C-alpha positions in Angstrom: -0.2 0.2 -0.1 3.0 2.0 0.8 4.3 1.9 -2.9 0.5 2.9 -4.3 0.5 6.0 -1.9 3.7 7.3 -3.2 2.5 6.7 -7.0 -0.6 8.2 -6.3 1.0 10.9 -4.6 3.7 11.7 -7.4 0.3 11.6 -10.0 -1.3 14.3 -8.1 2.1 16.1 -7.8 2.1 16.2 -11.3 -1.6 16.8 -12.2 -1.4 19.9 -9.8 2.0 21.4 -11.3 1.5 24.7 -13.2 3.7 26.3 -15.7 5.5 29.4 -14.5 4.3 32.4 -16.0 6.2 33.8 -19.1 8.0 37.2 -18.2 9.8 39.9 -20.5 12.7 38.6 -20.2 11.7 34.6 -20.8 10.0 36.6 -24.2 13.4 38.3 -24.8 15.5 35.3 -24.9 12.8 33.4 -26.9 12.9 36.2 -29.4 16.7 35.8 -29.4 16.5 31.9 -30.2 14.0 32.4 -33.2 16.0 35.4 -34.6 19.6 33.0 -34.2 18.2 30.0 -35.9 16.5 32.5 -38.9 19.9 33.7 -38.9 21.9 30.6 -39.1 19.9 29.2 -42.2 19.5 32.4 -43.8 15.8 33.1 -43.8 15.2 35.4 -47.0 12.0 37.9 -46.1 9.6 36.1 -48.8 10.0 32.9 -46.9 9.5 34.5 -43.4 6.1 36.1 -45.4 5.4 32.3 -46.2 5.7 31.0 -42.7 3.7 33.8 -40.8 0.3 31.7 -41.7 1.6 28.7 -40.9 3.1 29.9 -37.2 -0.3 31.5 -36.9 -2.1 28.3 -37.1 0.2 26.6 -34.7 -0.3 29.2 -32.0 -4.2 28.7 -32.7 -3.5 25.0 -32.1 -1.4 25.8 -28.9 -3.9 27.9 -27.5 -6.6 25.8 -28.4 -4.8 23.0 -26.6 -3.7 24.9 -23.6 -7.6 26.0 -22.9 -8.6 22.5 -23.1 -6.2 21.3 -20.4 -7.4 23.9 -18.2 -11.3 22.8 -18.9 -10.3 19.2 -18.2 -8.4 20.0 -14.9 -11.3 22.3 -13.8 -13.8 19.7 -14.4 -11.9 17.0 -12.5 -10.5 19.6 -9.8 -12.8 17.9 -7.2 -11.5 14.8 -7.4 -8.4 16.1 -7.4 -8.9 18.1 -4.2 -10.6 15.1 -2.7 -7.5 12.9 -3.1 -5.2 15.5 -2.1 -7.2 15.6 1.4 -7.1 12.1 1.6 -3.2 11.6 1.4 -2.7 14.9 3.5 -4.8 13.2 6.5 -2.9 10.0 6.2 -5.9 7.8 4.3 -5.0 5.4 1.8 -6.9 6.3 -1.8 -9.6 3.5 -2.8 -8.8 1.5 -5.7 -11.7 3.8 -7.2 -9.5 7.1 -7.0 -6.8 6.0 -8.0 -8.1 4.4 -11.2 -10.1 7.9 -11.7 -6.3 9.7 -11.5 -4.7 7.5 -14.0 -8.0 7.8 -16.6 -7.6 11.1 -16.2 -3.3 11.3 -16.4 -3.5 8.4 -19.7 -6.5 11.2 -21.0 -4.0 14.0 -20.8 -1.3 12.2 -22.2 -3.7 11.2 -25.5 -4.2 15.0 -25.9 -0.7 15.9 -26.0 0.2 13.1 -28.6 -2.7 14.0 -30.9 -1.7 18.1 -30.3 2.2 17.0 -31.1 1.0 15.4 -34.2 -0.9 18.1 -35.6 1.7 20.5 -34.6 3.8 18.1 -36.8 1.6 18.9 -39.5 2.4 21.9 -39.7 5.5 21.7 -39.0 6.3 20.0 -42.4 4.7 22.8 -44.1 7.4 25.1 -42.7 10.0 22.8 -44.0 8.7 22.9 -47.4 9.0 26.3 -47.3 12.8 26.2 -47.1 15.5 25.5 -49.6 17.5 22.3 -49.2 20.6 24.1 -48.0 18.5 25.2 -45.3 16.9 22.1 -44.1 20.1 20.5 -44.1 20.5 22.0 -40.7 16.9 21.2 -39.6 15.8 17.8 -38.6 12.5 17.9 -39.1 11.8 14.2 -38.4 9.6 13.9 -35.4 10.2 10.9 -32.9 9.0 7.9 -32.5 6.0 8.7 -29.9 4.9 11.3 -32.4 4.6 9.6 -35.5 4.7 5.9 -34.8 3.3 5.1 -38.7 6.2 7.1 -40.0 9.1 5.1 -38.3 7.2 1.8 -38.8 7.4 2.6 -42.4 11.0 3.5 -42.5 11.6 1.1 -40.1 10.1 -1.7 -42.7 11.9 -0.1 -45.4 15.1 -0.7 -43.7 14.4 -4.0 -43.3 14.0 -4.6 -46.8 16.9 -3.1 -47.8 18.5 -5.3 -44.9 17.4 -8.6 -46.3 17.9 -7.5 -50.1 21.7 -6.6 -49.0 22.0 -10.1 -46.8 20.3 -12.2 -49.9 23.2 -10.4 -52.4 26.0 -11.3 -50.1 24.4 -14.7 -49.6 24.2 -15.5 -53.3 28.1 -14.2 -53.8 29.5 -16.7 -51.2 27.3 -19.1 -52.5 29.0 -19.0 -55.9 32.3 -18.7 -54.7 31.9 -22.0 -52.4 30.8 -24.2 -55.3 33.6 -23.2 -57.5 35.9 -26.5 -58.6 39.3 -26.4 -56.7 41.1 -24.4 -59.7 38.4 -21.7 -59.9 38.4 -21.3 -56.7 42.0 -20.0 -56.5 41.9 -18.2 -59.7 38.3 -17.0 -60.0 36.9 -15.8 -56.6 39.0 -12.8 -56.5 37.2 -11.4 -59.6 33.5 -12.4 -58.0 34.2 -10.6 -55.0 35.8 -7.8 -56.5 32.4 -7.4 -58.9 30.6 -7.3 -55.8 32.6 -5.0 -53.5 32.4 -2.5 -56.3 28.7 -2.1 -56.0 29.8 -0.3 -52.6 32.8 0.5 -52.3 35.4 2.9 -54.8 38.3 0.5 -56.0 41.3 1.2 -55.4 41.0 2.6 -52.4 42.1 1.6 -48.7 38.8 0.9 -47.9 38.0 -1.3 -50.8 41.0 -3.4 -49.9 39.9 -3.6 -46.0 36.4 -4.7 -47.4 38.1 -7.4 -50.1 40.2 -8.9 -47.0 37.3 -9.5 -45.1 35.4 -10.8 -47.8 37.7 -13.3 -48.6 38.0 -14.4 -44.8 34.4 -15.2 -44.8 34.8 -17.3 -48.1 37.4 -18.9 -46.4 34.8 -20.2 -43.7 32.1 -20.9 -45.8 34.4 -23.2 -48.4 35.3 -25.4 -45.4 32.0 -25.7 -43.6 29.4 -28.9 -45.0 26.8 -28.3 -47.5 24.1 -28.6 -44.8 25.5 -26.6 -42.5 25.8 -23.8 -45.0 22.2 -24.4 -46.1 21.4 -23.8 -43.1 23.3 -20.7 -41.7 23.9 -19.0 -44.8 21.7 -16.1 -44.1 23.2 -15.8 -40.5 26.7 -15.8 -41.9 25.9 -13.7 -44.8 24.2 -11.0 -42.4 27.7 -11.0 -40.2 29.7 -10.0 -43.4 27.3 -7.6 -44.3 27.5 -6.1 -40.4 31.0 -6.2 -41.0 31.2 -4.2 -44.1 29.3 -1.8 -42.3 26.5 -2.0 -45.1 23.7 -3.0 -42.8 21.2 0.1 -42.7 20.7 1.4 -39.5 17.2 0.5 -38.6 16.6 3.6 -36.1 19.0 6.3 -37.5 18.0 9.0 -34.9 18.7 12.5 -35.1 20.7 13.6 -37.8 24.3 14.8 -36.5 24.9 18.1 -36.5 21.6 19.6 -37.0 18.5 21.2 -34.5 16.5 18.2 -33.3 12.5 17.9 -34.1 12.0 18.6 -30.2 14.1 22.0 -30.2 12.0 23.1 -33.5 8.9 22.0 -31.6 9.5 24.3 -28.6 10.8 26.8 -31.4 8.0 26.9 -33.6 5.1 26.6 -31.0 6.7 30.0 -29.2 4.4 33.1 -30.1 7.8 35.1 -30.1 8.8 32.7 -33.2 5.8 34.3 -35.0 6.9 37.7 -33.6 10.5 37.5 -35.0 9.0 36.3 -38.4 6.8 39.3 -38.9 10.0 41.4 -38.4 12.3 39.7 -40.9 9.0 39.4 -43.4 9.1 43.3 -43.8 
C-alpha cells in the first residue's frame, strides 16, 4: 500500500503542477533564439512571409490545447482536491480514486500526443518553405512517440534493404563456395571484386579492407559442410554485411549536427517566433 500511496502522490504532484508565467526576460530570450536560428539558415523575407500563416495556425493550436487542458483540469478539480485531502490526512486512496487519477492522466497523455501530431503536420509545411541547403541544418523527423506510423514504414524499408543485401552477399558466397578447386584459387577474387565494387570505390584502402574481410568469410564458407551452409547461409551473410558496414540503421535517430525536432517544436510553438517572422518579413 505504501508503494501505491507514493505513486498516487507522484501522480497528483504532476497533475497539480502549473507552468511558470513567462516574463519579459523570457520573451526576449525566446525572440533571440528564434532570430538566431533564422539567421543561421539565412531565412529570406519572402520565406518569413510564407511562414507567418503557418505559425499563426500553430499558435491557434497551442491556445486551443491549453484551453482544453484547463477546462479538463477544472472538471476534474473536485476529484483532485478530494484525493489530496485524503493523502494529507494519511488515509489510503481507494482503488476507484487511483483508477480515476490514472484515467485522467492517460486522457491528458492522449491529448498531448494528438497535439504534437497536429503541430508536426504544420512543421512539415514550414520545412517545405525552406530550400534544401537550409533544411540540411534542421532535422524535421519527429520522435517515434509522435509519428509511430512513419517509423514503422521506415523500419520496414530498412528491413527490406537489409534483407536484400544479406541475400546478395549469400549469393556471392554461394558462388564462391561451389567453385571447383582450380577456379576457387583463380576465380573467387573477381567474384568478390565485382560484388564489392557495388558499394566501395576500387583501388582505395576501404575497398582493400573490405576485400580482406570478404576473402576471410569465403574461406570459412568453403570449409563448412553443405548442410551447415544451407542452414546458416543467411546468418553468415548477415555477419559479413555487418562487418562491411553495409547494414542499414533501423533507428537512425537525429542527424548529427542538426537542430532536433524537439527543439524545433519548442521554437515553432513559441509566440515569439511568430513575432520574429513578422519582423523579418518586412
